[in-house]
C-alpha positions in Angstrom: 257.9 149.8 -21.2 256.9 152.8 -24.1 253.9 150.9 -25.5 252.3 150.0 -21.8 252.1 153.8 -21.3 250.8 153.8 -25.0 248.8 151.9 -24.5 247.4 153.1 -21.0 247.2 156.3 -22.8 245.2 155.7 -25.2 242.7 152.9 -23.0 241.8 156.1 -20.9 241.3 158.5 -23.6 239.0 155.7 -25.4 237.2 155.1 -22.1 236.7 158.3 -21.0 235.5 159.5 -24.4 233.3 156.7 -25.3 231.4 156.9 -21.8 231.4 160.7 -22.3 229.7 160.2 -25.9 226.6 158.7 -24.3 225.1 155.5 -23.7 223.5 155.0 -26.7 226.8 155.6 -29.0 227.3 152.0 -29.5 223.3 150.6 -28.6 222.7 151.3 -32.8 225.8 151.2 -35.1 225.2 152.7 -38.2 227.5 153.3 -41.0 228.8 155.9 -40.7 229.5 155.1 -36.6 231.2 152.0 -38.5 233.2 153.8 -40.7 233.9 156.6 -38.0 235.3 153.3 -35.4 237.3 151.4 -38.7 238.8 155.4 -38.7 239.7 155.7 -34.7 241.4 152.6 -34.4 244.1 153.5 -37.1 244.0 156.8 -35.5 244.6 154.5 -32.5 246.8 151.8 -33.9 249.3 154.6 -34.9 249.0 155.9 -31.7 249.8 152.7 -30.6 252.5 151.7 -32.4 254.2 154.8 -33.8 257.1 154.0 -36.3 257.6 150.6 -34.4 255.6 148.0 -36.1 256.8 144.6 -35.0 255.1 141.4 -33.7 256.5 142.3 -30.4 256.1 145.9 -30.6 251.8 145.0 -31.5 251.5 141.8 -28.7 253.1 144.0 -26.6 250.1 146.8 -27.3 247.7 143.8 -27.1 248.4 142.2 -24.4 248.1 145.8 -22.2 245.4 147.0 -23.8 243.4 143.0 -22.5 245.0 143.5 -19.2 243.5 146.9 -19.0 240.2 146.0 -20.3 240.6 142.7 -17.6 241.3 145.1 -14.5 238.6 147.5 -15.9 236.3 144.5 -15.4 237.0 143.3 -11.9 236.8 147.0 -10.5 233.8 147.1 -11.9 232.7 143.8 -10.2 234.4 144.8 -6.8 233.3 148.8 -6.4 230.0 150.3 -7.3 231.6 153.2 -7.4 233.9 152.2 -10.8 231.1 150.6 -12.2 229.1 153.5 -12.2 232.1 155.9 -13.3 232.8 153.4 -15.9 230.2 152.1 -17.0 227.1 155.0 -15.9 223.6 154.1 -14.4 220.6 153.2 -15.6 218.3 155.9 -15.8 214.3 156.0 -15.9 212.6 158.2 -19.0 209.7 157.5 -19.0 207.3 157.5 -15.6 204.2 156.2 -15.0 203.4 157.6 -18.8 205.0 160.5 -19.0 208.4 161.5 -20.3 210.9 163.0 -18.4 212.2 165.4 -20.7 215.1 166.6 -19.6 216.8 163.3 -19.0 215.4 162.8 -22.7 217.9 166.2 -23.4 220.4 165.0 -21.9 220.8 161.4 -23.6 219.7 163.0 -27.1 216.9 160.6 -27.0 213.6 161.4 -28.0 210.1 159.8 -27.8 210.2 158.6 -31.2 213.1 156.2 -29.8 210.8 154.9 -26.4 208.0 154.2 -28.9 210.1 152.3 -31.3 211.8 150.4 -28.2 208.3 149.7 -26.8 206.3 148.2 -30.2 209.9 146.4 -30.7 209.8 144.5 -27.4 206.3 144.9 -25.8 203.7 145.5 -28.9 203.4 148.9 -26.9 201.7 151.7 -28.9 201.5 154.6 -26.9 203.4 156.7 -24.3 200.6 156.1 -21.6 201.2 152.3 -22.0 204.2 152.8 -20.8 204.6 152.3 -16.5 208.2 153.1 -16.9 211.2 153.4 -20.0 215.1 152.4 -18.8 218.1 154.1 -20.6 220.1 150.6 -19.4 224.1 151.0 -19.1 224.3 149.2 -22.5 222.4 151.8 -23.9 219.8 150.4 -24.4 215.6 151.1 -23.4 213.8 148.4 -21.7 210.0 149.2 -21.4 207.9 148.2 -18.3 204.2 148.4 -19.1 201.6 149.4 -17.1 200.0 146.3 -15.5 196.3 145.7 -14.2 195.5 145.2 -10.6 195.5 141.7 -10.8 198.3 141.4 -12.6 200.4 143.6 -9.8 199.1 141.4 -7.3 200.5 138.3 -9.1 203.7 140.5 -9.1 203.4 140.8 -5.6 202.7 137.0 -4.3 205.8 135.6 -6.4 207.9 138.3 -4.9 206.9 137.0 -1.5 207.7 133.8 -2.1 210.7 134.4 -4.0 211.9 136.1 -0.5 209.9 133.2 1.3 212.4 130.7 -0.4 215.2 132.2 -0.4 215.2 133.0 3.6 214.3 129.5 4.3 217.8 128.6 2.1 
């Protein structure tokens, strides 16, 4: 029973640690981050197993951690509140080409990070070409480019068509 309680405590500590460290922590892993993760895994192993290195103890620890992860996944799919607590919610960082500085500071993201994502995903070079930049729960940055009026109208028509089709189903 001791190993199950240890696994539960370690799982909660790691969940809290990664939640508090921010969404971008694991989205772009550097060499130093990899080394840090290896050190964390070694410390976690010692905390989980203590002096008992038997296969049974290791299997029980692994089974407990995987089970806790599956339960967390189930809770996230059934509860929006739990999902937001565990993973957070998407956050708008740029609105109509204007960076929201307070949010950028809070998430430790620079305008250079946003522009790099805009170049990579959309081929955009300037902030005024970005309608919205959204920090996703996964830590990635989604870029929505500014659209021309004709593109907006096409999107509205497509949305209406999809709405009609779903009502007919």
